[in-house]
VONUTI-515589 format. One record per residue (C-alpha): residue number from 1; residue in one letter; x, y, z. Coordinates in steps of 0.2 Angstrom, whole numbers, plus 2048, in hexadecimal, padded with zeros to 3 digits. Example, Ala and Ser with C-alpha at 12.3 -4.5 7.8 and 13.67 -1.06 7.14 Angstrom:
    n  res    X    Y    Z
    1    A  83E  7EA  827
    2    S  844  7FB  824
***
This chain:
    n  res    X    Y    Z
    1    M  C28  7B8  2EB
    2    E  C38  7BA  2F4
    3    T  C38  7BF  307
    4    P  C3A  7D2  309
    5    P  C4A  7D8  312
    6    E  C49  7D3  324
    7    Q  C40  7E0  32E
    8    F  C49  7EA  33C
    9    Q  C46  7E1  34D
   10    P  C48  7ED  35B
   11    N  C50  7E9  36B
   12    E  C48  7EE  37C
   13    T  C50  7FF  37C
   14    T  C49  803  36B
   15    K  C38  7FD  370
   16    S  C38  808  37F
   17    E  C3D  817  374
   18    I  C2E  813  369
   19    R  C22  812  378
   20    N  C29  822  380
   21    S  C27  82C  370
   22    A  C15  827  36F
   23    L  C12  830  37F
   24    V  C14  840  375
   25    S  C0D  83B  365
   26    P  C0A  82A  35D
   27    R  C15  824  34F
   28    G  C0C  820  33F
   29    L  C0B  818  32E
   30    F  C02  820  31F
   31    I  BF9  812  315
   32    T  BF5  817  303
   33    G  BF0  80E  2F3
   34    T  BF5  80D  2E1
   35    D  BE2  80F  2DD
   36    T  BD1  810  2E5
   37    G  BCA  7FF  2EA
   38    V  BDB  7F6  2EC
   39    G  BD7  7F1  2FE
   40    K  BDF  7FF  309
   41    T  BD3  7FE  317
   42    H  BD5  7EB  317
   43    V  BE8  7EC  318
   44    T  BE7  7FA  325
   45    C  BDC  7EF  330
   46    L  BE8  7E1  32E
   47    I  BF6  7EC  333
   48    A  BEC  7F2  342
   49    R  BE8  7E0  348
   50    Q  BFA  7DA  346
   51    L  C00  7E9  350
   52    I  BF3  7E7  35E
   53    A  BF7  7D4  35F
   54    A  C09  7D9  362
   55    G  C03  7E4  371
   56    V  C04  7F5  368
   57    E  BF6  802  36B
   58    T  BF0  806  35A
   59    A  BE4  812  352
   60    A  BDE  815  341
   61    Y  BDA  825  338
   62    K  BD1  828  328
   63    P  BD1  83B  326
   64    V  BC3  83C  319
   65    C  BB7  82F  313
   66    S  BA9  82F  306
   67    G  B9C  823  300
   68    G  B91  821  30F
   69    V  B83  814  30F
   70    K  B72  815  318
   71    K  B71  80B  328
   72    H  B65  7FC  328
   73    D  B5A  805  335
   74    A  B5B  816  32C
   75    T  B4B  820  32D
   76    A  B52  830  324
   77    P  B60  834  318
   78    G  B69  83F  324
   79    M  B7C  83C  32A
   80    N  B76  834  33A
   81    D  B6E  826  330
   82    V  B7E  823  325
   83    E  B8D  818  328
   84    W  B9E  816  320
   85    D  BA4  804  31E
   86    D  BB7  809  31F
   87    I  BB4  812  330
   88    I  BAA  803  337
   89    R  BB9  7F7  332
   90    L  BC7  803  339
   91    S  BBD  805  349
   92    A  BBB  7F2  34B
   93    A  BCD  7EF  347
   94    T  BD3  7FB  355
   95    G  BC8  7F5  362
   96    G  BBA  802  361
   97    K  BC4  80E  36C
   98    W  BC2  81E  361
   99    S  BB2  826  35B
  100    D  BAD  826  349
  101    E  BB0  839  349
  102    T  BC2  837  34F
  103    I  BC5  829  343
  104    C  BBE  833  335
  105    P  BBA  846  338
  106    Q  BB4  849  326
  107    R  BA7  83E  31E
  108    F  B9D  840  30E
  109    L  B8E  836  307
  110    A  B92  834  2F4
  111    P  B9E  827  2EE
  112    L  BA9  833  2E6
  113    A  BBA  83C  2E9
  114    P  BB8  846  2F9
  115    P  BB8  857  2F2
  116    I  BAB  853  2E5
  117    A  BA0  84A  2F2
  118    A  BA2  859  2FE
  119    K  B9D  865  2F0
  120    M  B8D  85B  2EE
  121    E  B89  85F  300
  122    G  B8E  871  2FF
  123    R  B9D  86D  30A
  124    I  BB0  86D  308
  125    V  BBE  862  30E
  126    D  BC8  86B  31B
  127    F  BDA  867  319
  128    S  BDF  86E  32A
  129    L  BD2  862  332
  130    L  BD9  853  329
  131    V  BEB  857  330
  132    N  BE5  85C  341
  133    G  BDA  84D  343
  134    S  BEA  842  343
  135    R  BEE  849  354
  136    Q  BDE  843  35D
  137    F  BE5  831  361
  138    R  BED  834  372
  139    G  BF2  824  37A
  140    A  BF6  81B  36A
  141    D  C07  814  366
  142    V  C05  813  354
  143    L  BF8  81C  348
  144    L  BF4  815  338
  145    V  BEE  823  32C
  146    E  BE4  81C  31C
  147    G  BE3  828  30D
  148    A  BD3  829  302
  149    G  BD5  821  2F1
  150    G  BE6  820  2E9
  151    W  BF6  82A  2EC
  152    L  BF1  839  2E1
  153    S  BDE  838  2E4
  154    P  BD6  849  2E7
  155    L  BD4  84D  2FA
  156    T  BCF  85F  2FA
  157    N  BCB  86C  2EC
  158    S  BDE  86E  2EA
  159    A  BE7  860  2F4
  160    T  BEA  84D  2F1
  161    V  BED  83F  2FC
  162    A  BFF  841  2F9
  163    D  BFE  853  300
  164    L  BF7  84C  310
  165    A  C05  83F  311
  166    L  C12  84C  30E
  167    E  C0A  857  31C
  168    L  C0B  848  329
  169    K  C1C  841  322
  170    L  C18  82F  328
  171    P  C20  820  320
  172    I  C15  81A  311
  173    V  C0E  809  30F
  174    I  C08  806  2FE
  175    V  BF9  7FA  2FB
  176    A  BF8  7F3  2E9
  177    R  BEE  7E6  2E0
  178    A  BF7  7D6  2DE
  179    G  BF2  7D2  2CC
  180    L  BF8  7D7  2BA
  181    G  BFC  7EA  2B8
  182    T  C01  7ED  2CA
  183    I  C14  7EE  2C6
  184    N  C11  7FE  2BC
  185    H  C04  806  2C8
  186    T  C0F  802  2D8
  187    L  C1F  808  2D0
  188    L  C17  818  2CB
  189    T  C11  81A  2DD
  190    I  C22  817  2E4
  191    E  C29  824  2D8
  192    S  C1D  831  2DD
  193    V  C1F  82E  2F0
  194    R  C32  82F  2EE
  195    A  C30  83F  2E4
  196    R  C29  847  2F3
  197    G  C37  841  2FF
  198    L  C2C  835  309
  199    P  C32  825  310
  200    I  C2A  815  30A
  201    A  C28  807  316
  202    G  C23  7FA  309
  203    V  C15  7F3  2FF
  204    V  C07  7E7  302
  205    L  BFF  7DE  2F4
  206    N  BED  7DA  2F6
  207    E  BE3  7CD  2EC
  208    V  BD4  7D7  2E8
  209    V  BCE  7C9  2DD
  210    P  BD3  7B6  2DD
  211    P  BE3  7B3  2D3
  212    G  BDA  7A8  2C6
  213    E  BE6  7A5  2B7
  214    D  BEF  7B5  2BA
  215    I  C01  7AE  2BD
  216    S  C08  7C0  2C1
  217    F  C01  7BE  2D3
  218    H  C11  7B3  2D6
  219    T  C1E  7BF  2CF
  220    N  C18  7D1  2D1
  221    G  C1E  7D2  2E3
  222    D  C30  7CE  2DE
  223    E  C30  7DA  2CF
  224    I  C29  7E8  2DA
  225    Q  C36  7E5  2E7
  226    A  C44  7E4  2DB
  227    R  C40  7F3  2D0
  228    G  C38  7FE  2DD
  229    G  C46  7FB  2EA
  230    V  C39  7F9  2F8
  231    P  C34  7EA  302
  232    V  C24  7E1  2FD
  233    F  C1D  7DA  30E
  234    G  C12  7CD  306
  235    I  C01  7C9  2FE
  236    V  BF0  7CA  307
  237    P  BE7  7BB  2FF
  238    H  BD6  7BD  2F8
  239    G  BC8  7B9  304
  240    A  BD5  7B9  313
  241    K  BCE  7C3  322
  242    F  BDE  7CA  329
  243    D  BED  7C0  323
  244    L  BFD  7C5  31A
  245    H  C07  7B7  310
  246    Q  C19  7B6  30B
  247    G  C1C  7A6  300
  248    G  C0B  79F  305
  249    Q  C0F  7A1  318
  250    S  C06  7AC  324
  251    V  C12  7BA  32A
  252    T  C12  7C8  337
  253    I  C1B  7D8  333
  254    Y  C23  7E3  341
  255    W  C19  7F2  33C
  256    Q  C1E  7FC  34B
  257    S  C30  7FD  346
  258    L  C2B  804  335
  259    A  C20  812  33D
  260    G  C27  824  33D
  261    P  C23  834  347
  262    M  C16  840  340
  263    A  C1C  851  33B
  264    E  C18  85F  346
  265    I  C08  869  341
  266    K  C0C  878  337
  267    S  C01  887  335
  268    L  BF4  882  327
  269    I  BEA  88D  31C
***
């Protein structure tokens, strides 16, 4: 895969501007996927760890999460005896500085789309809470917002992940499977993001399964970059903890230069 266009390297003045803007509200990136199970949380943790290694105070926010599992020492089926793997991983990647409730204010038990999982518990997903929860990370320089499921997955009874992204207006990072079929899925997602007027930071390909005999792993990045007109930052190899590769070499992206300011909160119904 060809190396993506060189990322903007800010000078000291620009770095200062980024830090100063964070005193008011953190800049952010919205991480979405072409589908469920493409590795959004894994890639979000990778980005968080690269940012923190660069000295950037980083927080992660997953507005809603479903599919809780009982804790090993659980004694009852109540919410206090359930944990969500995504929240555990995001907390660990950001140093455990924020509570589970801050990282994810709305959590549901069933491994279903959030509005369906909520209905099974006699609850609803509160869109206003999803938006307002992104403002609870005072002190962070960069906030990583991870959507649930794919780009057009249901988020509330009427809204999708795309609707939340449109409300926040952050640059979008698209996570896609690295194998056969990903060109179509990724280009459709790119098209849908652009139709909403949102900026696309780029694409990360994730090896959800080992490449095996699938030779498309070696060419998909180039095709997506050429046809989609967006940078493909690299591939996360299958089984790699937190490593991003370009041409077989480990790379670090200057993610903070790609982060954008969150939109002001509007009155939500």
